[in-house]
VEXLO-23968 format. One record per residue (C-alpha): residue in one letter; x, y, z. Coordinates in Angstrom, 3 decimals, padded with zeros to 6 digits, always signed. Layout:
<recs>
rec type=A&u=X&v=Y&w=Z
...
</recs>
This chain:
<recs>
rec type=M&u=-038.972&v=-031.556&w=-006.435
rec type=S&u=-039.459&v=-028.882&w=-009.234
rec type=V&u=-042.402&v=-027.092&w=-009.009
rec type=C&u=-044.120&v=-025.035&w=-012.047
rec type=P&u=-044.752&v=-022.013&w=-010.326
rec type=G&u=-047.607&v=-020.918&w=-012.880
rec type=T&u=-049.461&v=-024.099&w=-012.305
rec type=T&u=-048.974&v=-024.907&w=-008.545
rec type=S&u=-052.350&v=-024.099&w=-006.140
rec type=V&u=-049.479&v=-022.715&w=-003.117
rec type=P&u=-050.330&v=-019.155&w=-002.942
rec type=R&u=-048.354&v=-016.510&w=-003.939
rec type=W&u=-048.312&v=-014.314&w=-000.893
rec type=D&u=-045.588&v=-011.934&w=-002.333
rec type=E&u=-047.791&v=-011.234&w=-005.320
rec type=E&u=-049.928&v=-007.409&w=-005.002
rec type=R&u=-053.540&v=-008.631&w=-004.362
rec type=H&u=-056.633&v=-006.700&w=-004.345
rec type=I&u=-059.959&v=-006.896&w=-003.238
rec type=A&u=-062.844&v=-006.310&w=-006.000
rec type=T&u=-063.838&v=-002.551&w=-006.217
rec type=G&u=-067.691&v=-001.542&w=-005.066
rec type=A&u=-067.601&v=-002.528&w=-001.949
rec type=R&u=-070.041&v=-000.671&w=+000.229
rec type=T&u=-069.058&v=-002.913&w=+003.405
rec type=V&u=-065.642&v=-004.139&w=+004.844
rec type=T&u=-065.236&v=-006.638&w=+007.505
rec type=I&u=-061.819&v=-007.053&w=+008.668
rec type=L&u=-061.284&v=-010.889&w=+010.821
rec type=S&u=-057.770&v=-011.043&w=+012.160
rec type=F&u=-055.967&v=-013.691&w=+014.358
rec type=G&u=-054.155&v=-013.361&w=+017.266
rec type=A&u=-052.676&v=-010.373&w=+018.548
rec type=D&u=-049.647&v=-010.785&w=+015.746
rec type=A&u=-052.205&v=-009.821&w=+013.225
rec type=A&u=-053.519&v=-007.092&w=+014.610
rec type=T&u=-050.858&v=-004.520&w=+014.175
rec type=R&u=-051.711&v=-004.781&w=+010.366
rec type=A&u=-055.057&v=-005.067&w=+010.572
rec type=R&u=-055.100&v=-001.845&w=+011.557
rec type=E&u=-052.830&v=-000.535&w=+009.183
rec type=L&u=-055.639&v=-001.699&w=+006.722
rec type=L&u=-058.406&v=-000.208&w=+008.164
rec type=S&u=-057.531&v=+003.286&w=+006.791
rec type=S&u=-057.449&v=+002.087&w=+003.587
rec type=F&u=-061.267&v=+001.579&w=+003.310
rec type=D&u=-062.280&v=+004.777&w=+003.547
rec type=G&u=-065.799&v=+005.935&w=+002.097
rec type=C&u=-067.022&v=+002.379&w=+003.164
rec type=R&u=-068.275&v=+000.973&w=+006.664
rec type=T&u=-065.834&v=-001.251&w=+007.939
rec type=D&u=-066.008&v=-003.413&w=+010.809
rec type=W&u=-062.627&v=-005.364&w=+012.719
rec type=M&u=-063.368&v=-008.202&w=+015.014
rec type=C&u=-059.868&v=-009.980&w=+016.926
rec type=L&u=-060.198&v=-013.103&w=+017.059
rec type=P&u=-058.502&v=-016.625&w=+018.776
rec type=A&u=-054.817&v=-016.987&w=+016.592
rec type=E&u=-055.903&v=-020.377&w=+014.978
rec type=W&u=-059.011&v=-021.158&w=+013.355
rec type=G&u=-061.467&v=-022.983&w=+015.333
rec type=E&u=-065.363&v=-022.964&w=+016.267
rec type=T&u=-065.440&v=-019.191&w=+017.965
rec type=A&u=-063.521&v=-018.073&w=+014.519
rec type=A&u=-066.429&v=-020.248&w=+012.382
rec type=R&u=-069.087&v=-019.272&w=+014.243
rec type=V&u=-068.242&v=-015.443&w=+013.971
rec type=L&u=-067.368&v=-016.126&w=+009.614
rec type=G&u=-070.816&v=-018.059&w=+009.523
rec type=S&u=-072.530&v=-015.021&w=+011.100
rec type=R&u=-071.331&v=-012.544&w=+008.806
rec type=L&u=-071.834&v=-014.306&w=+006.146
rec type=G&u=-075.408&v=-015.296&w=+006.751
rec type=G&u=-075.854&v=-011.364&w=+007.121
rec type=A&u=-074.019&v=-010.422&w=+003.501
rec type=R&u=-075.062&v=-008.649&w=+000.806
rec type=V&u=-074.427&v=-006.866&w=-001.938
rec type=G&u=-071.158&v=-005.464&w=-001.717
rec type=W&u=-069.321&v=-007.038&w=+001.406
rec type=R&u=-066.205&v=-007.820&w=+001.153
rec type=L&u=-064.175&v=-009.670&w=+003.640
rec type=V&u=-060.241&v=-009.136&w=+005.107
rec type=L&u=-058.439&v=-011.896&w=+006.653
rec type=V&u=-055.105&v=-011.615&w=+008.452
rec type=G&u=-053.568&v=-013.945&w=+010.348
rec type=S&u=-051.491&v=-016.847&w=+010.108
rec type=E&u=-051.965&v=-018.754&w=+006.821
rec type=A&u=-053.489&v=-021.384&w=+008.060
rec type=A&u=-056.249&v=-019.704&w=+009.944
rec type=V&u=-056.318&v=-017.190&w=+006.703
rec type=L&u=-056.658&v=-020.498&w=+004.537
rec type=S&u=-059.180&v=-022.234&w=+006.243
rec type=A&u=-061.353&v=-019.019&w=+006.881
rec type=T&u=-060.846&v=-018.301&w=+002.552
rec type=A&u=-062.046&v=-022.169&w=+002.675
rec type=A&u=-064.667&v=-021.364&w=+004.585
rec type=A&u=-065.661&v=-018.387&w=+002.978
rec type=V&u=-065.691&v=-019.446&w=-000.346
rec type=A&u=-068.206&v=-022.256&w=+000.966
rec type=G&u=-070.515&v=-020.108&w=+001.972
rec type=G&u=-070.639&v=-018.175&w=-001.037
rec type=L&u=-068.132&v=-015.691&w=-001.437
rec type=L&u=-066.114&v=-015.376&w=-004.900
rec type=D&u=-062.442&v=-015.329&w=-004.175
rec type=A&u=-062.385&v=-011.554&w=-005.159
rec type=E&u=-064.536&v=-010.675&w=-002.370
rec type=I&u=-062.007&v=-012.021&w=-000.364
rec type=L&u=-058.508&v=-010.469&w=+000.489
rec type=P&u=-056.011&v=-012.939&w=+002.320
rec type=V&u=-052.904&v=-011.159&w=+004.408
rec type=P&u=-051.019&v=-013.592&w=+005.855
rec type=V&u=-048.530&v=-012.621&w=+008.451
rec type=D&u=-046.980&v=-015.678&w=+009.062
rec type=S&u=-046.529&v=-018.838&w=+006.865
rec type=T&u=-044.661&v=-020.946&w=+009.459
rec type=D&u=-046.925&v=-023.193&w=+010.518
rec type=R&u=-049.437&v=-024.804&w=+007.554
rec type=T&u=-052.237&v=-027.022&w=+008.184
rec type=V&u=-051.676&v=-030.274&w=+006.169
rec type=Y&u=-054.508&v=-032.358&w=+004.368
rec type=C&u=-053.941&v=-036.100&w=+005.069
rec type=A&u=-054.771&v=-038.137&w=+001.715
rec type=H&u=-054.821&v=-041.107&w=+003.716
rec type=C&u=-057.265&v=-040.719&w=+007.277
rec type=H&u=-058.786&v=-037.646&w=+005.747
rec type=T&u=-058.274&v=-035.514&w=+008.665
rec type=A&u=-055.926&v=-032.305&w=+009.072
rec type=H&u=-053.362&v=-031.170&w=+011.284
rec type=L&u=-050.766&v=-027.749&w=+012.165
rec type=A&u=-047.601&v=-028.514&w=+011.280
rec type=T&u=-044.419&v=-026.320&w=+011.373
rec type=V&u=-043.007&v=-027.931&w=+007.958
rec type=E&u=-041.852&v=-026.435&w=+004.530
rec type=V&u=-043.635&v=-027.521&w=+000.986
rec type=G&u=-041.583&v=-030.683&w=+000.156
rec type=R&u=-040.855&v=-031.665&w=+003.316
rec type=C&u=-042.432&v=-034.567&w=+005.727
rec type=T&u=-044.462&v=-034.547&w=+008.348
rec type=T&u=-046.153&v=-037.042&w=+010.500
rec type=C&u=-049.623&v=-037.390&w=+010.234
rec type=P&u=-051.141&v=-037.671&w=+014.146
rec type=N&u=-054.101&v=-039.058&w=+013.541
rec type=C&u=-052.914&v=-042.345&w=+011.399
rec type=R&u=-049.294&v=-041.967&w=+012.057
rec type=T&u=-048.241&v=-041.808&w=+008.550
rec type=E&u=-045.309&v=-039.895&w=+007.126
rec type=L&u=-046.322&v=-037.612&w=+004.734
rec type=V&u=-044.569&v=-035.353&w=+002.123
rec type=V&u=-046.373&v=-031.898&w=+002.113
rec type=Y&u=-047.039&v=-031.567&w=-001.755
rec type=H&u=-047.228&v=-028.309&w=-003.489
rec type=H&u=-051.154&v=-028.161&w=-003.630
rec type=V&u=-053.284&v=-026.459&w=-001.579
rec type=S&u=-056.840&v=-027.165&w=-001.118
rec type=R&u=-059.386&v=-024.512&w=-001.249
rec type=L&u=-061.961&v=-027.056&w=-000.208
rec type=H&u=-059.897&v=-028.334&w=+003.492
rec type=G&u=-058.052&v=-024.635&w=+003.055
rec type=A&u=-054.804&v=-027.056&w=+003.468
rec type=Y&u=-052.015&v=-028.100&w=+002.116
rec type=L&u=-052.105&v=-032.169&w=+000.813
rec type=G&u=-050.005&v=-034.690&w=+002.355
rec type=F&u=-049.522&v=-038.378&w=+000.871
rec type=M&u=-047.504&v=-040.872&w=+001.773
rec type=S&u=-044.155&v=-040.225&w=+001.701
rec type=D&u=-042.808&v=-044.004&w=+000.429
rec type=A&u=-045.982&v=-044.825&w=-001.072
rec type=E&u=-044.244&v=-045.322&w=-004.945
rec type=E&u=-041.529&v=-048.073&w=-003.184
rec type=R&u=-044.849&v=-049.928&w=-001.388
rec type=P&u=-045.613&v=-053.374&w=-002.795
</recs>
């Protein structure tokens, strides 16, 4: 499957990323023990800002959603968010932060692993974690549909689009 890198919504994690200037307060949320080392390295890059760091479970879930929701509720002008963890956790947290009112420029996503991807099933409208490359197939655990993991990442769902692999061949 040929993909134009200039138009795909798949994150280009290898490109240099920056957070908006003017930060007064920075919150670093790290997901899992593997992300803690990278989060610790980032702490020193925010000299002159009030910085807090919270270590959360490795996977995005209710605990992480509550913590992020609490931080978003208390956010003021100049607050920035740094997300460190697996690609799946970082994309889910980014989606929640954007839904909570943050701008892309106020969020610094720092994935430390992209082995597992969150795949959104276009057929039953559920998401699941899968160890799969973009362009390959995975089975939706909810509706059992064989899905192609497409080179589109939904900002709303924080997930890669998955669609029926043989949709064009069915009568």
